[in-house]
C-alpha positions in Angstrom: 64.6 59.1 12.4 67.3 57.2 10.5 66.0 55.0 7.6 67.1 51.9 5.9 66.9 52.2 2.1 65.5 48.8 1.1 64.4 47.0 -2.0 62.5 43.8 -2.9 63.8 41.2 -5.3 60.9 39.0 -6.6 57.5 40.6 -7.1 55.3 37.6 -6.5 52.4 37.2 -4.0 54.5 37.2 -0.8 56.5 40.4 -2.1 53.2 42.4 -1.7 53.0 41.4 2.0 56.4 42.7 2.7 55.8 46.0 0.7 52.6 46.6 2.6 54.4 46.2 5.9 57.5 48.2 5.0 55.2 51.1 4.1 54.0 51.2 7.7 57.4 51.1 9.4 59.3 54.5 10.2 62.6 52.9 9.8 62.0 51.6 6.2 62.4 53.6 3.1 61.1 51.2 0.3 62.8 52.4 -2.7 62.9 49.8 -5.4 62.0 46.3 -6.6 63.3 43.9 -9.3 61.9 41.1 -11.2 63.0 39.5 -14.5 59.3 40.0 -15.7 59.0 43.6 -16.9 55.2 43.7 -16.7 55.3 42.3 -13.1 57.9 44.6 -11.7 56.4 47.6 -13.4 53.0 46.9 -11.8 54.5 46.4 -8.5 56.6 49.5 -8.7 53.5 51.5 -9.6 51.5 50.1 -6.8 54.1 51.1 -4.1 55.5 54.4 -5.8 59.0 52.9 -6.3 61.6 52.3 -9.0 61.4 49.2 -11.2 64.4 47.1 -12.2 64.7 44.0 -14.4 68.5 43.3 -13.7 69.7 42.5 -10.4 73.3 43.9 -11.0 71.6 47.3 -12.1 69.5 47.3 -9.0 72.4 46.8 -6.7 74.5 49.3 -8.5 72.1 52.1 -8.9 69.3 51.9 -6.4 71.2 53.1 -3.4 70.2 50.3 -1.1 71.3 49.5 2.4 69.3 46.2 2.4 67.0 43.8 0.3 64.4 41.3 1.0 64.6 38.1 -1.2 61.1 37.0 -2.4 62.1 34.8 -5.2 61.1 31.1 -5.5 63.2 29.0 -3.1 65.8 27.6 -5.3 66.4 31.1 -6.6 67.4 32.5 -3.1 71.1 32.0 -3.3 72.1 34.0 -6.5 70.5 37.4 -5.3 71.6 36.9 -1.8 75.2 36.4 -2.7 75.3 39.3 -5.3 73.8 41.7 -2.6 76.2 40.4 0.0 79.1 41.0 -2.3 77.6 44.6 -2.9 77.8 45.3 0.9 73.9 45.1 1.3 72.2 43.4 4.1 69.8 40.5 3.2 66.4 39.3 4.6 65.2 36.1 3.0 61.7 34.8 2.8 61.4 31.3 4.3 63.0 28.9 3.9 66.5 30.3 3.8 67.1 28.1 0.5 66.1 24.7 -1.0 69.5 23.1 -0.2 72.1 23.1 2.4 74.7 23.9 -0.4 72.9 26.9 -1.1 72.5 28.0 2.7 76.2 27.6 3.3 77.3 29.6 0.2 74.8 32.4 1.3 75.9 32.6 5.0 79.6 32.3 4.0 79.5 35.2 1.5 77.5 37.3 4.1 79.9 36.7 6.9 82.8 37.5 4.6 81.2 40.8 3.5 80.2 41.7 7.0 76.5 42.1 6.2 73.4 40.8 8.2 71.6 37.9 6.7 68.1 37.0 8.4 65.3 34.7 7.4 61.5 35.3 7.8 60.1 33.1 10.6 57.5 35.5 11.9 55.5 32.7 13.8 58.2 32.8 16.5 56.5 36.2 17.5 53.0 34.9 18.1 52.1 35.6 21.7 51.2 31.9 22.2 54.6 30.7 20.7 56.4 33.2 23.1 54.6 31.7 26.0 55.6 28.2 25.0 59.4 29.3 24.5 59.3 31.2 27.9 57.8 28.3 29.7 60.5 25.9 28.4 63.4 28.3 29.1 62.0 28.8 32.6 62.0 25.1 33.4 58.2 24.9 33.9 58.0 21.5 32.3 61.5 20.2 33.2 63.7 19.1 30.3 61.6 18.7 27.0 61.4 15.0 26.4 59.0 14.8 23.5 58.1 17.3 20.8 55.6 17.1 17.8 54.6 18.8 14.8 51.2 18.1 13.1 50.3 20.2 10.2 47.3 19.1 8.3 46.2 21.2 5.4 45.1 21.3 1.8 46.4 22.8 -1.4 44.3 22.3 -4.6 45.2 22.4 -8.2 44.4 26.0 -8.6 47.1 26.7 -6.1 49.7 24.9 -7.9 48.9 26.5 -11.2 48.8 30.0 -9.8 52.6 30.4 -10.2 54.7 28.3 -12.8 57.4 27.2 -10.3 55.1 25.6 -8.0 55.0 21.7 -7.5 58.2 20.9 -9.1 61.5 20.0 -7.7 63.4 22.5 -10.0 61.1 25.4 -9.4 60.0 24.9 -5.7 62.9 22.7 -4.5 60.2 20.3 -2.7 56.7 20.3 -1.5 54.9 20.6 1.9 58.2 20.2 3.7 59.8 23.2 1.8 56.9 25.6 1.4 54.1 24.9 4.0 56.0 23.3 6.9 59.1 25.4 7.5 57.5 27.5 10.2 56.5 24.4 12.3 59.8 22.9 11.8 61.6 26.1 12.9 59.4 26.0 16.1 60.2 22.5 16.8 63.9 22.9 16.7 63.8 26.2 18.6 61.8 24.5 21.4 63.6 21.2 21.4 67.3 22.0 20.6 69.7 20.3 18.1 68.8 17.2 16.5 70.9 14.0 16.5 69.2 11.5 14.1 66.1 11.3 11.9 64.2 8.8 10.0 61.6 10.1 7.5 59.4 9.3 4.5 57.5 11.4 2.0 55.1 10.8 -0.6 52.6 12.3 -3.1 49.2 10.9 -2.0 46.6 12.6 -4.0 48.2 15.6 -6.0 49.1 13.7 -9.5 49.6 16.9 -11.1 52.8 17.9 -9.1 56.3 16.2 -8.8 56.9 16.9 -5.0 55.8 15.8 -1.7 52.3 16.5 -0.4 52.8 14.5 2.9 55.8 13.5 5.0 56.4 11.8 8.4 59.6 11.5 10.5 60.8 10.5 13.9 63.6 12.3 15.6 66.0 11.9 18.4 67.4 15.1 19.7 70.9 15.5 21.1 69.7 15.8 24.7 68.0 12.4 24.4 64.5 13.7 23.7 62.2 12.2 20.9 60.1 13.9 18.5 57.8 13.3 15.4 56.7 15.2 12.5 53.6 14.8 10.5 52.8 17.3 7.7 50.4 17.1 4.8 48.8 19.2 2.0 46.3 16.3 1.4 43.6 17.1 4.0 40.7 18.9 2.7 39.8 22.0 3.2 42.7 22.6 5.8 42.7 21.7 9.5 45.4 22.9 11.7 49.1 23.4 12.5 50.2 22.3 16.0 53.5 22.2 17.9 53.4 20.5 21.2 56.1 19.9 23.7 56.1 17.4 26.8 58.4 17.7 29.6 60.2 15.4 32.0 58.1 16.6 34.7 54.9 15.3 33.0 53.7 18.9 32.1 52.9 19.8 28.6 52.8 23.1 26.6 51.6 23.6 23.0 50.5 26.1 20.4 47.9 25.8 17.5 49.8 28.3 15.0 47.2 27.8 12.2 43.5 26.7 12.0 40.6 26.9 9.6 41.7 27.1 5.9 45.5 27.3 5.9 47.0 30.6 5.1 48.4 31.2 1.5 50.6 34.3 1.3 49.0 36.7 -1.3 45.9 34.5 -1.7 44.2 34.5 1.7 44.1 36.1 5.1 45.0 34.4 8.3 41.6 32.9 9.1 41.9 32.2 12.8 44.1 33.5 15.8 47.0 31.4 16.9 46.3 30.0 20.4 47.9 27.9 23.2 45.8 24.6 22.8 47.7 22.6 25.5 48.9 23.9 28.8 49.3 21.6 32.0 51.9 23.4 33.9 51.2 22.9 37.5 49.3 25.9 38.9 48.9 27.4 35.5 46.1 25.2 34.1 43.4 27.9 34.5 45.5 30.2 32.4 44.6 28.6 29.1 41.1 29.9 28.8 42.2 33.4 29.7 45.0 33.5 27.1 42.9 32.2 24.3 40.4 35.0 25.0 43.2 37.5 25.1 44.7 36.3 21.8 41.3 36.2 20.0 40.8 39.8 21.2 44.1 40.8 19.9 43.5 39.1 16.6 40.3 41.2 16.2 42.3 44.5 16.6 45.1 43.8 14.1 45.8 42.5 10.7 47.6 39.3 11.6 48.5 38.6 8.1 50.7 41.7 8.2 51.3 42.5 11.8 53.8 39.7 12.6 55.7 40.4 9.4 56.0 43.9 10.5 57.5 42.9 13.8 60.1 40.9 12.3 60.7 43.4 9.7 61.2 46.1 12.1 63.7 43.9 14.2 65.7 43.4 11.0 65.8 47.1 10.2 66.8 47.9 13.7 69.5 45.3 13.6 70.9 47.2 10.4 70.8 50.5 12.1 72.3 49.2 15.4 74.8 47.0 13.8 73.7 44.0 15.6 72.4 40.4 14.5 68.8 40.1 13.6 66.4 38.1 15.7 66.5 35.2 13.4 69.7 34.6 11.6 70.9 32.8 8.6 72.3 30.1 11.0 68.9 29.6 12.4 67.2 29.5 9.0 69.6 26.7 7.9 68.4 24.4 10.7 65.0 24.2 9.2 66.6 23.5 5.7 68.7 20.6 7.5 65.4 19.1 8.8 63.7 18.9 5.5 66.7 17.8 3.8 67.0 15.0 6.4 63.7 13.7 5.5 64.4 13.5 1.8 67.7 12.1 2.3 66.5 9.4 4.8 63.9 8.2 2.2 66.4 8.2 -0.7 68.9 6.2 1.6 66.3 4.1 3.4 67.9 4.7 6.7 68.1 7.2 9.5 70.6 10.1 9.0 72.8 11.6 11.6 73.2 15.3 12.2 74.9 17.5 11.2 74.1 16.8 7.6 76.8 17.3 5.0 75.7 19.6 2.1 74.9 18.2 -1.3 76.9 18.2 -4.6 75.4 19.1 -7.8 74.0 15.6 -8.2 72.1 16.0 -5.0 74.4 13.6 -3.1 75.9 14.5 0.3 79.6 15.4 0.0 
């Protein structure tokens, strides 16, 4: 089988999840990793039997790579992506695509100009109950979606924020719950509901005085099709409760998924505790399927390592996209939509008014241009 020579840039906690998944995939030949920390990359390379680099230019020039996965902190996604693209190397970026729209646009533009693939991790799209929701909407089973909601209530303690020096600061993390914990649910909301027209939002830090960024955010949305939506996300609910995305249709029927429950998953620090399930399903004639699906999804959860399994599925798609010269399942343009959503919440509070889509990117002062 033809293989893709792939490297990992950034050797933090989530990089181990990618490396473990790549080692299981027949299309992948994990060959190298890069970090500015010699100790960290050396330990990482020894763990996976690959080459270690501390300079990105040397990695791209000497490692013989076809693709890279970017696992650096969010504000540091753009530089390695742009350098890899200019070297003719395909790029898969850990979520979110970037911390700003300016970075997103630069990354996508250079990748397009270089003719390389750029994808972004959003493996919750591949959860079986998420797929059921999307298929039901696309099949018209609830009529036109008219109301969508994201509720994600979880907890992050001080030990979490001190586990890496970049966490909890605007410069290091690019934001808080909106940027780090909520992108998966924000991605699903826009995937289910379609393009956004207008958003009004607030954010705050309710009970984490040792960080700069948001631990809670709320927003109301008008979608371009006329539908309404709301977002409520928080890291202030001990010990961690759930993440849900629900869609209500014009017919009166509703579908929904609980993507996370129990203690919220922390990459490299915990395992997925409970299976994702459909927790809402009132499609006429299908109400009785909910219990059966929940049993099926719990049985599947018991057979797989869910922490790695869905990453493996998306990594496999990306590798096949490289081999088949097609677009990956979740492109850079799709990843940009999530960044646009959380940027709109921050911008709405700063401007004290609703913001219209599409958003213009920011200048170096963080102001729209």
